N, C-alpha and C positions, 0 to 999 in steps of 0.2 A: 508591623501593625501601625496604623495611623493613630497618633495621640488624639484624645477627645477634645482638648481645648488648649489653653496656654501652656507654655513650657514649664519645666520643673521650677518650683518655688513661686510661680505666679498663681493668683486666684483664678480658678477655673470657672469663669463666669459666662463664657461663650461656648461651653462644651455641649455634650450630648443631652438629649432628652432622657430624664430619669423617670421611670414609671413605678409608682408605689401602689400596690393593690391592698385593699383592706377588706377582708371577709367580715361580714357583720350579721348578727342576729340578736335582736332584743338587747342592745347595749346603749340605750338612750342616755343612761347616766354618764357615759364616758366618751361616746363617739365624737361629740363636738370638740372635745379637747384633743382627740386624735387628729381630726381634720385641721384644727388650727395649728397643730404642731407641724403638719406638712405644709400648710399655707405659709407659715412663718419662716420657712427655710431661707437662709441667706443665699443659697444657690437658686437662680430664678427659673431654670428650665426643668420644671417638674410637672408631671401629670399625676393626678390622684384619682384612682378608680375604686369606688366602693361597690362591692358585690354583696347585696343584702339578701338573706334567705327568706324574706317575707315577714319582717318584724311587725309586731302589733303593739309596741310599747311607746310609740312616739318617735321612734328612730326616723321614720319617713319624713316627718315634719322637719327634722333637723337637716336631712339630706336635701330637701327642697329649698331650705333656707340658704344652703351653700351651693346651689346648683350652678352658680356662675363660676365657681372655682374647682368643682369636682365633676367627674363623670360617674353616674351611678345607675344601677339597676336593682330591682327588687322582685324576686321570684323564688319559688321553692327550689332547693338544691339538695344534694346528697350529703351535705356536711361541709366542714371547713375546707378540706382539700379540694373538693369539687368547686367551691366558690373561688379559691385561689387560682385554679386552672382556668376558670371562666375569665377572671380578671386578666391573667397573663395573655389569654387569647385576644383580649381587647386592647392590650397595651401596645404602644408604638415606640417605646423607649429602647435605647441601646443598653441601658443599665436597668436592672429589675430588682425589686425587693417586695416583701409583703410585711405589713404592719397590722397587727390585730386591733380590733376596734376598742380596746381598753388600754392600749399602749401608746406611747408618744415618742417622737424624735427630739433630740436636743437641736437647738436652732441651726448650728453649723454642720450637722451630720452629713447631709448630702454633699455640701461643698468639700468637706474633708475626704469623702469617698471618691468623688470625681478627681480631686487633686491626686489622690493615691493611685488611681488607675492611670492617670496621665504620666506619673513618674515611674510606674512599674508596669510596663507594657505587656509583660508575660503573665501578669496576674489575671486570673479568671474569676476568682471569688475573693472578697475581702470581708473581714468581720472585725468588730471592735469590742470594747467592753460595754457593759450595760449597768444602769442603776436599777435598784429595786425600790419601787414606791408603793404606798398603800392606797386605799380607795379615795383618800383625800389629797392624793398627789404629794404626800410628804415623803422625803427621801428616807429610806430605811438603811440602805447600804449600797455600796458600789460592788458589783460582781466582776472582778477582772477575769479575763480569759488568758490564753497563752498562745505562743506560736504553734502553727499547725504541724502536726505529726500524724500521719494516717494510722500508724500502729497504735498510737494512743487513742485515736478516735474509735477504733474497733472495741475498746473496752469502756467507752463512755462518751457521751456527747458533751463537749466543752464549748461548742460554738453557739453563742447566744443568737437565737433566731431574730430578735428585734434589731440586732446590730449587724445583719448580714446583707450584702449586696452582691450581685453577680452580673456578668456580661450576658447579653442575649444569646451569644453562641453557646453558653452553658445550657440554657433551656433547649436550644435546638439540638444539642448533642445528647443530653441526658434525658430529655423528655419531660412530661408533666409530673406533678406530684401524684402519688398513689392515692386515688380517691377512695380506696378501701381502708385506708388508715385514717384514724380520727384523733390520735394523740401523739404519735411518734413520726408524723410525716416529714417534719423538718430533719430529724436525725436520719431517717431513711434517705432523704435527698442529699444530705451532706456526705453520707457514705457512698452513694452512687456517683456524686460529683468528685469526691476524693479519689475513688478508684480510677476515674478517667484522668483527673488532673492532680496527681499526688504532689507535684512540685509547683503548682500554680495557684494554690490557695494560701492567702497571706493574712497575717494578723496586724491590724492597725491599733497600736496601744493607746487608745483614748476612748472615753465613753461616748457612745453615739445615740443611745436610746434610754428610755425609761420603761421597764417591764413592771406592770402593775400586778400585785398580788392582793386578792380580796376573796371573800368566802365563795363567790360564784365562779372563780377562775377554775378551768378544768384541772389544772395542776393541783388545786386544793380540793375542789368538790368531788372530783372523780379520779383521785390519785391512784386507787387500786387498778383502775382500767388503764391508766397511763403507764403504770409499771408493767402490767401484763402485756401490753402491746410492745414493750421493749424487746421481749423474747420473739415476738412475731417479726419485728424489724430485723433482728440479728439473723434468724433462721432464713428469712426471705433473702437477705443479702448473700449469705453463703451458698444458697441454692441457685441463685440466678446471676450473680455478678462476679467477675473474676477479680482477684486481688491484683494490685500493681505488681509489675515484674519483680521489684525488689523484695516483695513479701511472699510471692506465690509459692516458693519452695517450702515455706513453713506454714502452709495453709491450715493444716490440722492444728498446729500449735496456736495460731492466732484464733482459730475458731473456738478452741477450748478456753482460751483466755477470755474471749467475748462471752462465752456461756458462763464462765465462772463469775465474771463481773455482774451479769444479769442475776445469777444465783444469789450473790451477796445482796443485791438490791431486793430480791424477793424475800430473803431471810430477814433483812432489817425492817422492811416495810409491811410484809404480808405474813411473816412467821415461818418457823422451821418446816412445817408440813408442806407449805406451798413451794418451798425452795428445794425440797428433796429430789424431785424428778429432774430438775435442772442440774443439780450437783451430780447425780448418778450418771446422767448423760455425759457430763464433763469428764467423769472418771473413766467411763468406757472409751471415750475418745482419746484421752491422754492419761493413762494410769500413773505416769511419773509425777503427776501433780500431787500425789499423796505423800511424796517425800518432803514436801514443805510443811513444817510444823504448824504454822498458823492456818494453813489450808486444811490440814487434817483435823484440827480442833473444830473449825467451822463446819466441815463436812460431818463430823461425828455429831455435833449438836443438831444438825439438820436430820440426820438419819436415825439416831437413837433418842434425840430429844435433850434439851438443855438440862432438864431436871435429873434424868438418869445419868447423864455425863457428870453432873455435879456430885451425885451419890458415889459414882465410881472414883472420882477424885478424892472424896473424903475417905473412902475405904483405903485407897492407896496411901494417903497421908497417915491414916491410923496404923496400917501395917508398917510403914517406914519408921514410925516412932514406937513400935512395940505395943500398940494399944488395940 
């Protein structure tokens, strides 16, 4: 594979075109900061494509103001995934990423990513850490990720979307984002990419982006739907995508682990009743999971209810002490 730019240790200033796609809809409060964060990259060869879904809040005035540095369209779409796919269809770059219209990049993010790809020629996808900021762009915390392990990815998404970049060949091989998904499309994509490239996804241990949390963020405002779609993503993956050869022999084991992780998420965020069906499916798939004490307690809470389980515990305690 031919390196993108300068050799190892050099600043990759003459490397490939990097295409950043921003899906947008009524984010006039934040989108200019997003545009400026792309425009302000220390790496010069960047194209920024904004795919707007027909905003009515002043977003279009901002896009027109930056028309000399961005490519943009505004038309109805089928949601965020559809907009991302439109943008990638317009993109000319060898390296691709998408950045939501309320998030931002750190100034040297793209330069760091191109340098990483230059030094790790087998790498197909690279992701870094991300900062969490509020609606006033104040830093709340840094959210570190960890080195890639596909088995771990099956039980939860640890790849920060805002800090992830991939080579065009990944898009060509894996295909577009699933336009039917509106909350977990990035997790779905990382699973599909990971199944194809389990040893070619790498972690760059530095912060690359700022992920903004505010009351209108889908993760906050529509968290229940976000969580519910996690089950759709997992079931879709196991129904349609083969595991990497190193994991294929334990397909049922990994499927049950994935389901249990989703069940725990349902239990914590939506309540015992909503998690019950997921846990029961998990038990039917892998009955041996019941031998784990912590698992059994959680499953009992989901099936019989935390209040009844508490009563049983109190009765057992009373009998043990002769009361």
